Structure formats: structure tokens, C-alpha cells
N, C-alpha and C positions, 0 to 999 in steps of 0.2 A: 175673231180677235185672237192674237197670239197670246199664249200664256208666257209667264216669266221664263219658264224652263225652255220653251220653244225659242224664245228670243235669244236667250243665252247660248243655246245650241247653234242657232243661225249666225251668231257673232263670233264663233270660234275661227281663229285665223286658218285659212286654207293654204294649200300648197299647189302650185302649178308647175308642170313640167314644160320647159321651154327649150327650143333649139336655138343655138347661137352659132352663126357662121364662123368657122374657124375652130370649132370644138368637134371632136369625133362623136359625141353622144349628147343626150339631153341633160339639162340641169334641173334641179328642183329649187324653185324660188318660193319662199314663204311670204305671205302677206303679214306685215309686221303687226305685233300687238302694241299697245300704248307704251309699255316699258321699253321695248326695243326702239320705237320711234323716238322716245325721249332720250335714250342713250345715244342714238345717231345724232340728234340735234346737239347734244352736249359735246360729242366728239368734234363735230364741225365747228362749234363755237370755240372750242379749245384749240384745235389744230388749224383751222381755216377751211376755206372752200375751194382751194385750187383743184383742178380736174383730178390730179392723182390722189389727193386726199378724199375728195368727194366720192368718186367712183369706187375706190378701195373700201371706204367706209360703208357704202351702200351694199356692195358685194358681201362684205363681212356680216352685215346685218341680215341679209336675206337668203343667201345660198345655204341650203340645208341638205342633210343626208336623208336616207329612206325613212328614218325614224323621226324626222323633223328637227333633229339637233343641228345647230349651226356648224358648218365646216370650219369657220374661222372665228377668232375673237379679236378684240381690239389690239391684242399683242401681235397679231398677224398683219396689221396695217402696213408696217414698214416693208415686210416681205412682199405683200401685194403691190405696193408702190414700185418695187424694183422689178416687177415682171412686165410682160407685154402690155404696154399702156393701151393700145388700141383694142386688144381683146378684153381687158378689164373694163374699158369703156363700153363695149358692146354688151357684156354681161350686166354692167351697171345700168345701162339703158333699159334692159328687160326688167330688172328689179324695179327701176323707176316707173316703168309703165304699169306693172302689176300693182304697185303700191301707190299709184296716183301721186307721185312726187314731181316737183318741178313746176315751172311757169305754165306749161301747157295744161297741167291738171288744175292749177289755180284759175286759169282763163276759162276752162270748161265748166268748173264749178260755179264761177260767177255768171256765165251764160245760163246755166240751168237754174240758178237762183233767180235771175231776172225773168226767165220764162215762167217760173212758178208764180212770182209776184205779179207779173202782167196778166196771168190767167185767173188770179184769185179775185173773188168778188168782194171780199171783206166781210161777208156774212156767213154764218154757219148753215 
């Protein structure tokens, strides 16, 4: 059985290095913590969910430097929206994949939930 300390250590947001076609080197993408995910949702509720807003906000929330600090802040959203939309989308899709965002993640979670329910006996 995991101790509280072991569980808390296992729940720390990790960082993945990803390659994105069109970029000369890898990027570091962080798995969002709850505060960052809430801030992303608030941004999308406030500004909308057009592709340029969505992918720029996701990139801003997830791309980090070697120390794990975000490259961008909400103040950088307009700058990101004015850049190469297809490349921002590709980076955003990697962030989305790593953070299990989007309809595909919802569909996968529902499938896994149904499989667990179908395999359970209802008794301990």
C-alpha cells in the first residue's frame, strides 16, 4: 500500500520532451497541475475556444523551460495568436496529448470506465 508521501511524490506533474515537425529542436511540455488547468479553463471561458485562442492558451499553459517554468503567460496569448498558426496547432496537439485534453481523451476515459464497470463483480 502506498504511503501518503509516496502518493504525493507520484502525483507531481512531470515534464516530457517532445519533437514537433517544423521545430529545430525538442520542446518541454509539462503535465498541468490543477491550478494551471483551472486557469486554462477560465481563459477559454473568457476568450472563447476558436482554434487560435485554444491552441495558444494550451501552449502557454504547458510549454516550459529546463527548470519547469512556463515560457509564456496569459499576456503572451495575443503574440502567440499572431504567429504561425499551423505550428502553434502542432505544438498544442502535443500538449493536448500529454495532458489528455480534448474529445479523444474523454472518449478513451469513458471506454476505460465502461470496461472497469463491466469487469467488476459488485462484491469485494
